[in-house]
C-alpha positions in Angstrom: 0.0 0.0 0.0 1.4 3.2 -1.1 0.5 6.6 0.4 0.4 9.6 -1.8 2.1 12.9 -0.9 -1.3 14.6 -0.3 -2.4 11.9 2.1 1.0 12.0 4.0 0.6 15.8 4.4 -3.0 15.4 5.6 -1.9 12.6 8.1 0.9 14.8 9.5 -1.4 17.8 9.8 -4.0 15.6 11.6 -1.3 14.3 14.1 0.0 17.9 14.7 -3.5 19.1 15.3 -4.3 16.3 17.7 -1.1 16.9 19.7 -1.9 20.6 19.8 -5.5 19.9 21.0 -4.3 17.5 23.6 -1.8 20.1 25.0 -4.5 22.7 24.9 -6.9 20.7 27.0 -4.3 19.4 29.4 -2.6 22.7 30.1 -5.1 23.6 32.8 -4.3 20.5 34.8 -0.5 21.2 35.0 -0.5 24.9 35.7 -0.1 26.2 39.2 -2.9 28.3 40.8 -2.4 32.0 40.7 -0.8 33.6 43.7 -3.1 35.7 45.8 -1.5 38.7 47.5 -3.4 40.4 50.3 -2.7 44.0 51.1 -3.8 46.2 53.9 -5.1 49.7 53.0 -4.9 52.3 55.6 -7.8 54.7 55.4 -6.1 57.4 57.6 -2.7 57.8 59.1 -2.7 57.6 62.9 -2.3 61.0 64.4 -1.6 62.1 67.9 -4.4 63.8 69.8 -3.2 66.8 71.7 -5.4 67.8 74.6 -5.0 71.4 75.7 -6.0 72.8 79.0 -6.8 76.2 77.5 -9.9 77.9 78.8 -12.9 77.6 76.6 -14.6 80.8 75.5 -18.4 81.0 75.4 -18.2 80.3 71.6 -16.8 76.8 72.5 -13.3 77.4 71.0 -10.1 77.8 73.0 -8.9 81.3 73.7 -6.8 82.4 70.7 -4.2 84.2 72.8 -3.5 81.1 74.9 -3.5 78.6 72.0 0.1 77.5 71.6 1.5 77.6 68.1 4.2 75.0 69.0 2.9 71.4 68.7 3.9 68.5 70.9 6.7 67.8 68.5 8.2 71.2 69.1 7.4 72.5 65.6 5.8 75.8 65.1 2.3 75.7 63.5 2.3 78.1 60.6 -1.5 78.5 60.8 -1.7 79.6 64.5 1.7 81.1 65.2 2.0 84.8 66.2 4.5 87.1 64.7 6.8 86.7 67.7 6.7 83.0 67.5 7.5 83.1 63.7 10.4 85.4 64.4 12.1 82.6 66.5 12.6 80.7 63.2 15.9 81.1 61.4 15.7 83.5 58.5 12.4 85.0 59.6 12.4 88.5 60.8 9.7 91.0 61.6 9.0 91.7 57.9 8.8 88.1 56.9 6.7 87.1 59.9 4.2 89.9 59.0 4.2 88.7 55.4 3.4 85.1 56.5 0.5 86.3 58.7 -0.8 88.6 55.9 -0.6 85.7 53.3 -2.3 83.4 55.8 -5.2 85.9 56.2 -5.4 86.7 52.5 -5.1 83.2 51.0 -6.3 81.0 53.8 -4.4 78.5 55.9 -1.3 76.7 54.7 -2.0 73.1 53.7 1.6 71.9 53.7 4.8 73.6 54.9 6.0 73.9 51.3 3.2 76.5 50.8 5.5 79.0 52.5 7.0 79.6 49.1 3.9 81.5 48.1 4.9 84.3 50.6 7.0 87.1 49.1 10.6 86.9 50.3 10.6 83.2 51.1 12.2 80.9 48.5 13.5 77.4 48.3 16.7 78.4 50.2 14.8 79.7 53.3 12.3 77.0 53.1 15.0 74.3 53.3 16.1 75.8 56.6 12.6 75.9 58.0 11.0 72.7 56.7 12.0 70.6 59.7 11.0 73.3 62.2 7.4 74.0 61.0 4.1 72.2 60.7 0.6 73.0 59.6 -2.7 72.0 61.2 
């Protein structure tokens, strides 16, 4: 019995297709299950609660003159500091302290310490010396 060239090609293609189909169906049995990685998402960073013994005004807020601008970490809060407290910072004199307070009143509270650069006379150089000494609330 002699096989023609066309029959031989058909037979080889059928064998190749069968091998491919068998591999396709068996691939699921030999592969490992996907790795499951669980992560923890923090909704809020833990923050320290500072309890002040400042007297409460009839409006329910602490007295402004007695609210300390320095936080428990020793940093000066840019949003509550007085001009005198701001002048204790390096590179901040009477003029820059007044400019910080004027900017705070005109543009609202500082959101991050880097917002100090929006004040006239305070650039990246002065900010680099202050960044570790100030905070915002």
